Residue frames as a rotation matrix with the C-alpha (Angstrom) as fourth column:
ASN 1
0.521 0.851 -0.058 0.02
0.852 -0.523 -0.010 -0.02
-0.039 -0.044 -0.998 0.06
PHE 2
0.275 -0.535 -0.799 2.89
0.273 -0.754 0.598 2.38
-0.922 -0.382 -0.061 0.68
LEU 3
-0.764 -0.624 0.166 4.12
0.320 -0.144 0.936 2.21
-0.560 0.768 0.310 -2.94
ARG 4
-0.187 0.806 0.562 0.63
0.958 0.023 0.285 2.61
0.217 0.591 -0.777 -4.23
THR 5
0.688 0.426 -0.588 0.25
0.629 -0.754 0.189 5.75
-0.363 -0.500 -0.786 -2.16
LYS 6
-0.142 -0.855 -0.500 3.67
0.197 -0.519 0.832 7.01
-0.970 0.020 0.242 -3.22
ALA 7
-0.748 -0.096 0.657 2.70
0.650 0.093 0.754 6.53
-0.134 0.991 -0.008 -6.88
HIS 8
0.300 0.939 0.171 -0.53
0.945 -0.316 0.078 8.38
0.128 0.138 -0.982 -6.38
TYR 9
0.666 -0.104 -0.739 1.19
0.288 -0.878 0.382 11.43
-0.688 -0.467 -0.555 -4.87
LEU 10
-0.538 -0.843 0.013 3.94
0.279 -0.163 0.946 11.35
-0.795 0.513 0.323 -7.55
ILE 11
-0.488 0.405 0.773 1.29
0.868 0.127 0.481 11.31
0.096 0.905 -0.414 -10.24
GLU 12
0.607 0.794 0.023 -0.67
0.775 -0.599 0.201 14.14
0.174 -0.104 -0.979 -8.63
GLY 13
0.692 -0.426 -0.583 2.53
0.098 -0.744 0.661 16.18
-0.715 -0.515 -0.473 -7.89
PRO 14
-0.151 -0.919 -0.363 5.89
-0.306 -0.306 0.901 15.95
-0.940 0.247 -0.235 -9.63
LEU 15
-0.713 -0.192 0.674 4.56
0.477 0.572 0.667 14.10
-0.514 0.797 -0.317 -12.66
LYS 16
0.391 0.920 -0.034 1.69
0.655 -0.304 -0.691 16.37
-0.646 0.248 -0.722 -13.39
GLU 17
0.918 0.096 -0.384 2.11
-0.183 -0.757 -0.627 18.30
-0.351 0.646 -0.678 -16.62
ARG 18
-0.181 -0.983 0.019 5.21
-0.532 0.114 0.839 16.35
-0.827 0.142 -0.543 -17.56
ASP 19
0.625 0.441 -0.644 5.63
-0.774 0.243 -0.585 14.85
-0.102 0.864 0.493 -20.99
GLY 20
0.218 -0.594 -0.774 8.33
-0.365 0.686 -0.629 12.32
0.905 0.420 -0.068 -20.29
LEU 21
0.732 0.041 0.680 8.85
-0.670 0.222 0.709 9.81
-0.122 -0.974 0.190 -17.47
ILE 22
0.119 -0.791 -0.600 12.24
-0.386 0.519 -0.762 8.18
0.915 0.323 -0.244 -17.00
VAL 23
0.911 0.112 0.397 12.69
-0.410 0.351 0.842 5.64
-0.045 -0.929 0.366 -14.18
TRP 24
-0.118 -0.970 -0.212 16.25
-0.738 0.229 -0.635 4.81
0.665 0.082 -0.742 -13.15
GLY 25
-0.633 -0.186 0.752 16.08
-0.669 0.619 -0.411 1.28
-0.389 -0.763 -0.516 -11.80
ALA 26
0.046 0.603 -0.797 14.80
-0.811 0.488 0.322 -1.84
0.583 0.631 0.512 -13.63
GLY 27
-0.875 -0.331 -0.354 15.19
-0.057 0.795 -0.603 -3.98
0.482 -0.508 -0.714 -10.50
GLN 28
-0.494 0.729 -0.473 12.60
0.847 0.526 -0.074 -4.93
0.195 -0.437 -0.878 -7.92
MET 29
-0.384 0.322 -0.866 11.90
0.487 -0.726 -0.486 -1.35
-0.785 -0.608 0.122 -6.73
GLY 30
-0.797 0.048 -0.602 11.58
-0.477 -0.662 0.578 0.05
-0.371 0.748 0.550 -10.23
ARG 31
-0.826 0.507 -0.248 9.31
0.160 0.631 0.759 -2.79
0.541 0.587 -0.602 -11.27
ARG 32
-0.390 0.701 -0.597 7.03
0.919 0.254 -0.301 -2.44
-0.059 -0.666 -0.743 -8.22
LEU 33
-0.405 0.230 -0.885 6.79
0.188 -0.926 -0.327 1.32
-0.895 -0.299 0.332 -8.32
SER 34
-0.870 0.088 -0.484 6.24
-0.480 -0.368 0.796 1.45
-0.109 0.926 0.363 -12.18
LYS 35
-0.721 0.680 -0.136 3.35
0.605 0.712 0.357 -1.03
0.339 0.175 -0.924 -11.76
HIS 36
-0.049 0.735 -0.676 1.52
0.863 -0.309 -0.399 1.41
-0.502 -0.603 -0.619 -9.60
LEU 37
-0.555 -0.144 -0.819 2.48
-0.184 -0.939 0.290 4.41
-0.811 0.312 0.494 -11.77
GLN 38
-0.968 0.233 -0.089 1.04
-0.015 0.301 0.954 2.56
0.249 0.925 -0.288 -14.80
ARG 39
-0.422 0.860 -0.286 -2.14
0.898 0.440 0.001 1.80
0.127 -0.257 -0.958 -12.93
GLY 40
0.033 0.364 -0.931 -2.46
0.553 -0.782 -0.287 5.50
-0.833 -0.505 -0.227 -12.15
GLY 41
0.873 0.388 0.295 -1.96
0.431 -0.334 -0.838 6.44
-0.226 0.859 -0.459 -15.82
ALA 42
0.581 -0.751 -0.314 1.74
-0.734 -0.650 0.197 7.40
-0.352 0.116 -0.929 -15.77
GLN 43
0.951 -0.212 0.224 3.50
0.288 0.869 -0.403 5.16
-0.109 0.448 0.887 -18.27
PRO 44
0.268 -0.931 -0.247 7.28
-0.054 -0.271 0.961 5.19
-0.962 -0.244 -0.122 -18.04
ASP 45
0.821 -0.007 -0.570 8.92
-0.558 -0.218 -0.801 6.06
-0.119 0.976 -0.183 -21.39
VAL 46
0.330 -0.784 -0.525 12.23
-0.185 0.491 -0.851 4.40
0.925 0.379 0.017 -20.61
PHE 47
0.980 -0.197 0.009 14.05
0.045 0.268 0.962 2.63
-0.192 -0.943 0.271 -17.74
ILE 48
0.328 -0.943 0.051 17.73
-0.714 -0.283 -0.640 3.28
0.618 0.173 -0.767 -16.94
ASP 49
0.951 -0.091 0.296 19.77
-0.161 0.671 0.724 0.45
-0.264 -0.736 0.623 -15.47
ILE 50
0.189 -0.976 -0.112 23.42
-0.960 -0.208 0.187 -0.58
-0.206 0.072 -0.976 -15.08
THR 51
0.015 -0.129 0.992 22.91
-0.229 0.965 0.129 -4.33
-0.973 -0.229 -0.015 -15.39
PRO 52
-0.742 -0.385 -0.548 24.17
-0.595 0.002 0.804 -5.52
-0.308 0.923 -0.231 -18.82
LYS 53
-0.869 0.407 0.281 21.57
0.464 0.868 0.177 -8.36
-0.172 0.284 -0.943 -18.92
LYS 54
-0.028 0.935 -0.355 18.76
0.637 -0.257 -0.727 -5.82
-0.770 -0.246 -0.588 -18.62
ILE 55
-0.177 -0.199 -0.964 20.01
-0.399 -0.881 0.255 -3.24
-0.900 0.430 0.077 -21.08
GLY 56
-0.852 -0.036 -0.522 18.47
-0.521 0.146 0.841 -3.67
0.046 0.989 -0.143 -24.49
GLY 57
-0.740 0.657 -0.143 15.43
0.668 0.744 -0.035 -5.40
0.083 -0.121 -0.989 -23.02
GLN 58
-0.375 0.713 0.592 12.02
-0.217 -0.689 0.692 -4.12
0.901 0.131 0.413 -22.14
MET 59
-0.827 0.246 -0.505 10.09
0.561 0.334 -0.757 -3.61
-0.018 -0.910 -0.414 -18.98
ARG 60
-0.185 0.887 -0.422 6.45
0.513 -0.279 -0.812 -2.73
-0.838 -0.367 -0.403 -18.75
GLY 61
0.646 0.472 0.600 6.42
0.728 -0.145 -0.671 -1.89
-0.230 0.870 -0.437 -22.46
ALA 62
0.935 -0.330 -0.129 9.38
-0.344 -0.932 -0.115 0.49
-0.082 0.152 -0.985 -22.26
PRO 63
0.556 -0.775 -0.301 12.98
0.156 0.452 -0.878 0.00
0.817 0.441 0.372 -23.31
VAL 64
0.866 -0.448 -0.219 15.73
0.241 -0.008 0.970 -0.50
-0.437 -0.894 0.101 -20.75
VAL 65
0.666 -0.671 0.327 18.91
0.174 -0.286 -0.942 1.48
0.726 0.684 -0.074 -21.56
GLY 66
-0.007 -0.773 -0.634 22.22
0.978 0.127 -0.165 2.28
0.208 -0.622 0.755 -19.87
PRO 67
0.329 0.098 -0.939 23.02
0.636 -0.758 0.144 5.51
-0.698 -0.645 -0.312 -18.06
ASP 68
-0.679 -0.722 -0.131 24.93
0.336 -0.464 0.819 6.80
-0.653 0.512 0.558 -21.03
ASP 69
-0.658 0.544 0.521 21.61
0.620 -0.002 0.785 7.05
0.428 0.839 -0.336 -22.92
LEU 70
-0.090 0.700 -0.708 19.79
0.917 -0.219 -0.334 9.08
-0.389 -0.679 -0.622 -20.31
LEU 71
-0.471 -0.136 -0.872 20.59
0.032 -0.990 0.137 12.49
-0.882 0.036 0.470 -21.72
ALA 72
-0.986 0.123 -0.111 19.55
-0.114 -0.019 0.993 11.51
0.120 0.992 0.033 -25.19
TRP 73
-0.355 0.909 -0.219 16.16
0.831 0.414 0.371 10.36
0.428 -0.050 -0.902 -23.82
TRP 74
-0.218 0.228 -0.949 15.92
0.712 -0.628 -0.314 13.46
-0.667 -0.744 -0.026 -21.66
ARG 75
-0.776 -0.206 -0.596 16.21
-0.158 -0.851 0.501 15.66
-0.610 0.483 0.628 -24.71
ARG 76
-0.841 0.496 0.216 13.31
0.426 0.362 0.829 13.97
0.333 0.789 -0.516 -26.48
PHE 77
0.127 0.930 -0.345 10.87
0.962 -0.031 0.272 15.69
0.242 -0.366 -0.898 -24.16
GLU 78
0.063 -0.049 0.997 10.04
0.110 -0.992 -0.056 19.28
0.992 0.113 -0.058 -23.23
ARG 79
0.058 0.024 0.998 9.36
-0.925 -0.375 0.063 18.68
0.376 -0.927 0.001 -19.49
PRO 80
0.199 0.005 -0.980 10.69
0.016 1.000 0.008 15.23
0.980 -0.017 0.199 -18.52
VAL 81
0.488 -0.069 0.870 11.11
-0.865 -0.171 0.471 13.92
0.116 -0.983 -0.143 -15.05
LEU 82
-0.233 -0.595 -0.769 13.48
-0.274 0.799 -0.535 11.28
0.933 0.086 -0.349 -13.65
LEU 83
0.703 0.371 0.606 12.55
-0.698 0.197 0.689 8.99
0.137 -0.907 0.397 -10.78
ALA 84
-0.421 -0.857 -0.299 15.43
-0.653 0.514 -0.556 7.11
0.630 -0.039 -0.776 -9.20
ALA 85
0.610 0.724 0.321 13.84
-0.778 0.471 0.416 3.91
0.150 -0.504 0.851 -7.92
VAL 86
0.021 -0.680 -0.733 16.76
-0.054 0.732 -0.680 1.91
0.998 0.054 -0.022 -6.48
ALA 87
0.849 0.430 -0.306 16.80
0.220 0.239 0.946 0.43
0.479 -0.871 0.108 -3.01
SER 88
0.234 -0.865 -0.445 20.51
0.963 0.269 -0.018 0.77
0.135 -0.424 0.895 -2.27
ARG 89
0.813 0.024 -0.582 21.61
0.259 -0.910 0.324 4.01
-0.522 -0.414 -0.746 -0.53
GLU 90
-0.186 -0.977 -0.107 24.95
0.191 -0.143 0.971 3.78
-0.964 0.160 0.213 -2.18
ALA 91
-0.480 0.075 0.874 23.41
0.865 0.209 0.457 3.54
-0.148 0.975 -0.165 -5.59
ARG 92
0.653 0.755 0.049 21.14
0.757 -0.653 -0.028 6.51
0.011 0.055 -0.998 -4.91
ALA 93
0.469 -0.572 -0.672 24.15
0.084 -0.729 0.679 8.54
-0.879 -0.375 -0.294 -3.90
LEU 94
-0.573 -0.705 0.418 25.89
0.437 0.169 0.884 7.61
-0.693 0.689 0.211 -7.15
ILE 95
-0.086 0.648 0.756 22.81
0.987 -0.046 0.152 8.42
0.133 0.760 -0.636 -9.22
ARG 96
0.785 0.352 -0.509 22.44
0.490 -0.856 0.164 11.82
-0.379 -0.378 -0.845 -7.48
GLU 97
0.032 -0.894 -0.446 26.04
0.074 -0.443 0.894 12.64
-0.997 -0.062 0.052 -8.12
GLN 98
-0.661 -0.327 0.676 25.78
0.626 0.256 0.736 11.72
-0.413 0.910 0.036 -11.81
VAL 99
0.139 0.768 0.625 22.53
0.953 -0.276 0.128 13.42
0.271 0.578 -0.770 -12.69
ARG 100
0.733 -0.001 -0.680 23.63
0.325 -0.878 0.352 16.57
-0.598 -0.479 -0.643 -10.81
ALA 101
-0.326 -0.941 -0.094 26.81
0.215 -0.171 0.962 16.55
-0.921 0.293 0.258 -12.88
TRP 102
-0.567 0.243 0.787 24.55
0.824 0.148 0.547 16.52
0.017 0.959 -0.284 -15.95
GLY 103
-0.946 0.156 0.283 22.81
-0.127 -0.985 0.119 19.66
0.298 0.077 0.952 -14.67
LEU 104
-0.045 0.975 -0.220 19.58
0.272 0.223 0.936 18.09
0.961 -0.018 -0.275 -13.34
VAL 105
-0.616 -0.064 0.785 18.14
-0.599 -0.609 -0.519 19.59
0.511 -0.791 0.337 -10.17
GLU 106
-0.776 0.330 -0.537 16.77
0.537 0.792 -0.290 17.42
0.330 -0.514 -0.792 -7.40
GLY 107
-0.428 0.719 -0.548 13.19
0.534 -0.288 -0.795 18.34
-0.729 -0.633 -0.260 -6.52
GLU 108
-0.001 0.406 -0.914 12.70
-0.602 -0.730 -0.323 19.91
-0.798 0.550 0.245 -9.90
ASP 109
-0.026 -0.143 -0.989 14.06
-0.963 0.268 -0.013 17.48
0.267 0.953 -0.144 -12.55
PHE 110
-0.192 -0.088 -0.978 14.47
-0.147 0.987 -0.060 14.34
0.970 0.132 -0.202 -10.54
TRP 111
0.332 0.323 0.886 13.41
-0.929 -0.048 0.366 12.64
0.161 -0.945 0.285 -7.29
CYS 112
-0.792 -0.462 -0.400 14.82
-0.327 0.874 -0.360 9.62
0.515 -0.154 -0.843 -5.46
VAL 113
-0.027 0.987 0.159 11.68
-0.872 -0.101 0.480 7.66
0.489 -0.125 0.863 -4.71
ALA 114
0.252 0.059 -0.966 12.84
0.135 0.986 0.096 4.40
0.958 -0.155 0.240 -3.12
């Protein structure tokens, strides 16, 4: 129920009036959260993951790509948003560091949601 509630408030808040949804994390947390996002009408456009076995595949009807492809996907949209849905604190810290280096602003362009 917690993830369902989180998805609801993401849809009603940060995802409102956005034209692109990028989810970083094609693992358990990304799968579970994206299920609730889809049920609420927010379809992820792409998943970002670092696992070579997942890259090139699909999840919930969207492609899974590596981190190097994030900016190319970001530029496809006028008002995209990135949700980092990874359970590991260390991974979240690395994601934050990387996306900030690309110029994304936490609380405006991206949220860590796990």
